[in-house]
C-alpha positions as CSV (number, residue, x, y, z in Angstrom):
1,M,0.0,0.0,0.0
2,N,1.0,3.6,-0.4
3,Y,-1.5,5.6,1.5
4,S,-1.2,9.4,1.3
5,G,-4.4,10.4,3.1
6,T,-7.7,11.8,1.7
7,G,-8.3,15.3,0.4
8,N,-9.4,16.7,3.8
9,E,-6.7,15.0,5.9
10,K,-3.6,16.9,7.0
11,A,-0.2,15.1,6.7
12,T,1.8,15.5,9.9
13,P,5.1,13.8,10.9
14,A,4.6,11.5,13.8
15,S,7.2,13.4,15.8
16,E,5.0,16.5,15.7
17,L,2.1,14.8,17.5
18,N,1.4,16.2,21.0
19,R,-1.3,16.3,23.6
20,T,-3.6,18.5,21.5
21,H,-3.9,15.6,19.0
22,V,-5.4,13.2,21.6
23,G,-9.0,12.4,20.6
24,Q,-8.5,13.3,17.0
25,T,-9.1,10.8,14.2
26,V,-5.9,9.5,12.6
27,S,-4.9,7.2,9.7
28,F,-1.5,5.8,8.9
29,E,0.4,2.8,7.5
30,P,2.4,1.1,10.3
31,D,3.8,-1.3,7.6
32,E,3.4,-2.0,3.9
33,F,0.4,-4.4,4.5
34,T,-1.7,-2.5,7.0
35,L,-3.7,0.7,7.0
36,V,-5.0,1.9,10.3
37,F,-7.9,4.3,11.0
38,G,-8.8,5.3,14.6
39,K,-8.9,7.9,17.4
40,I,-5.8,8.7,19.3
41,A,-6.0,7.7,22.9
42,A,-2.4,8.4,23.9
43,I,0.9,9.5,22.4
44,A,4.3,8.4,23.8
45,R,7.5,9.8,22.4
46,K,10.5,7.6,22.6
47,E,14.1,7.8,21.4
48,G,13.8,7.8,17.6
49,G,10.0,7.2,17.4
50,V,6.5,7.7,18.6
51,T,3.9,5.2,19.9
52,I,0.3,5.9,19.2
53,A,-2.4,4.1,21.3
54,L,-5.9,4.0,19.8
55,Q,-9.2,4.4,21.7
56,G,-11.6,1.5,21.9
57,V,-9.5,-1.2,20.3
58,E,-8.5,-3.2,23.3
59,G,-9.9,-6.7,23.0
60,S,-11.4,-6.1,19.5
61,G,-10.8,-9.3,17.5
62,G,-7.0,-9.3,17.5
63,L,-6.5,-5.7,16.5
64,Q,-3.5,-3.9,17.9
65,S,-4.2,-1.1,20.3
66,S,-0.9,0.7,19.8
67,Y,1.6,1.2,17.1
68,S,5.3,2.4,17.1
69,L,6.2,4.6,14.2
70,P,9.4,6.4,13.2
71,G,9.2,10.1,14.0
72,S,9.6,11.0,10.3
73,Q,6.6,8.9,9.2
74,H,3.5,10.9,8.2
75,V,0.2,10.3,9.9
76,Y,-3.0,11.8,8.5
77,L,-5.2,13.8,10.8
78,Q,-8.8,14.7,10.2
79,P,-9.4,18.5,10.4
80,D,-10.2,19.6,13.9
81,M,-13.6,21.3,13.4
82,L,-13.4,23.3,16.7
83,T,-10.0,24.8,15.8
84,N,-11.2,25.6,12.3
85,T,-14.3,27.3,13.6
86,E,-12.2,29.2,16.2
87,S,-9.9,30.5,13.5
88,T,-12.8,31.6,11.3
89,I,-14.4,33.5,14.3
90,K,-11.0,35.2,15.1
91,D,-10.6,36.2,11.5
92,L,-14.1,37.7,11.3
93,F,-13.7,39.4,14.7
94,G,-10.5,41.0,13.4
95,K,-12.3,42.4,10.3
96,V,-15.1,43.8,12.5
97,Q,-12.5,45.4,14.8
98,E,-10.7,46.9,11.8
99,N,-14.0,48.4,10.5
100,L,-14.8,49.8,13.9
101,R,-11.4,51.5,14.2
102,G,-11.8,53.4,10.9
103,G,-10.6,50.9,8.3
104,H,-14.1,51.3,6.8
105,K,-14.7,54.8,5.4
106,G,-18.2,56.2,5.9
107,D,-18.5,57.1,2.2
108,D,-17.9,53.5,1.1
109,R,-21.4,52.2,0.8
110,T,-21.7,48.4,0.7
111,D,-25.2,48.6,-0.7
112,K,-24.0,50.2,-3.9
113,L,-23.3,48.1,-7.0
């Protein structure tokens, strides 16, 4: 296999995973024969690598509950909707502040074509 994520997933080196990624949906290839999809339960950084534990896998028909990956290997994260929404709100708030501070001239009418 040669998995490179889907259009909405963000490629992230395993070494960049941190506590903010716990609970996010992830996909990765731990080896050339396996493709893993799951939610991150825990992340452990070790010398030369990262171990990812998955939520809800323990005792599920022989599936592994954790995987060790080299730090340089990409994992693919689903977009965090809360962070995306927060960024959008901050951007819009910044534009409103700019308009209130005088960035918007009174003679510029938005209702004119």
